N, C-alpha and C positions, 0 to 999 in steps of 0.2 A: 508436434512439439519440436522435433529435431530441426525442421526448417525455420521455425520461429526463433529458436535459440541462435541458429546461424545468422539470421537477419539482425537480431539484437546485437550479436558480436560485431557485425559490420557497423551498426549505428554507434556502438561504443567507441570505435575508432574515429568517429566524427563528433564525439562529445555529445551524443544524444540530441540532435537537433529536434526541437519540439514538433515541427511540422512533419518530419519523417517518422517520428515515433507515433504520432497520431494516425498517420496514414497506415503504418504497419498494424496498429491495434484495430483500426477501423476495417481493415481488410483481412484479418486473420480470425480464425474461429477455433476455439479449443473444444475438442470432442470430450464428452464426459468420460469416456473410457481412458483418455490420456491423463486425466487428473483425478480419476476415481480413488486412487490410493491416498490422495491428499484431502479428500472431503471428509473431514472428521470434526465434529462439533463437541463442545464442552458446555455443560450447563452453567458454569460460573463466569466464563470469559470467552472473548473471541479467540480463535486459534490461528497460529501462524505455521504454515507448512512450506518448507524450503524444497524447491524443485531443482534449482540449479544455482551455482555460485562459483565465481572466479574473482580475480582481483579487480575487474572492471564493473561487474554488475551481479546482482542476484535476482532470482525470480521466485516469487512466493504465491501461494494460494492462501487466502484467509477466509475463514468460515465464521459467520455471525448469526447467532440466534437472536430472536426478539429481545430487546433490552441490553444487548451487548454494546459497549462503547469503548472507543479508543479516546483517551483524554486529549485535551489540547496539547499538541506536541509539534516539534519542529523536525526537520530532516537533515540537520547538520550541514546545511548549505548544499546538499546533494539533491539531485533530481529524483523524484519519485513519480512514476506514472502508474495509474490504476484504471482498471475497467471492471464494471459490475458484470458478473457472469450470470448471476441468478438473484432474484429478489430485488429489494430496494434498500438504500441507505440514505441517511441525511448527512451531508457534508457541510461543515461550517468553517469558513475561512476568517482569519484574523490578521490585523496589522499590529505590530508592536509599537506602542506609544512610548512606554518606559519600562525599564527593568527594575528600577528602584525609586518609587514603589512600582510593583508590577501593574501595568495598565495595558490592556489589549482592547482594540477596537474591532468589533464584529463587522466584517465586510458584507457577508451574505451567508445564507443557508440555502442549499440546493438539494432537492430530492434526486438522487441518482438511481435510475432504473436500469434494467438489462441493456447493455451496450453503452452506458454512460461512461465517459472518459474524464479523469481528473488528473491534473499534473501540468507542469511539474509542481508538486505540492510544496508549500512553505509552512506556515503555521496554521494548523487546522485541527478539527476534531471530526471523528467519524462515528456514527451510531446507527444502530438498527432500532428505529422507533416504530417499525411496522410489524405486522402479525405473521410474517413468514421468514424462514431462514434465508440467508443471503450468502453468496460466494463472490469474492473479488480476486482478481489477478493483478499482481504488482510487479513492477520493474523498478529496482533501486539502482541508480547509476553508479554508485560506489557502495559496497557493503559497509555497514557500520554496526558496532556492537552496543552502543548506548545512544539515547537521545534525550533532549530536554523536554520535560513535562512542565507546562505552565498551569499552576493551580491558582485560579483566580479567587477561590474561596479563602485560601490562606495567604495569598499574595506572594507565594514562594515559587521559585523555579528550582527543580531538582532533576538529577540525572536518573534515568531508568535503564537498567540492563535489558537488552532485547534477547528473547529466547525463542527457539523454534519448538513447536509441539511435535513435528515430525521432520525428518531430514531425508532427502533423496536416498534411495537404496543403493544406487551405484552411480558414481560420477562417470559420465560419458564424455568422450572427446568430440567437440563440435568445431570443425575447421571452416 
């Protein structure tokens, strides 16, 4: 994890070029022992576990039981890269047609299995429609505390405060 964070810090200085982030994620492997403290599930919702955060980026592990879903949401114009570490998830991407009234156009839905990379994400939903628990690794290019949720059933866009289920135990220096 230490080397991965050092490499991500370097990529942050270059504004997270997509090809270099993909290359890093394709060539790095997280040992389960390195992330074991962050693998915690909840019966009611997917969980968000903060591993590292500074002013340029944050790294999270998310845990998904079958049936868990992140609603259609945006990333505040920031880049979000994600890799499936365990299990499978369904990723659905959307284009914004109109905000008033809310109109989203579904672009595609993709089954992401172990090793699948997504990002930089724009407007999308993520859900575990499969029969096994899943784990994802996320890099957010700038930490943010809220995001837009696009509720197509009500036609509303609302802000949701983002919270962590666990936070790193001790912040380390990564030069």
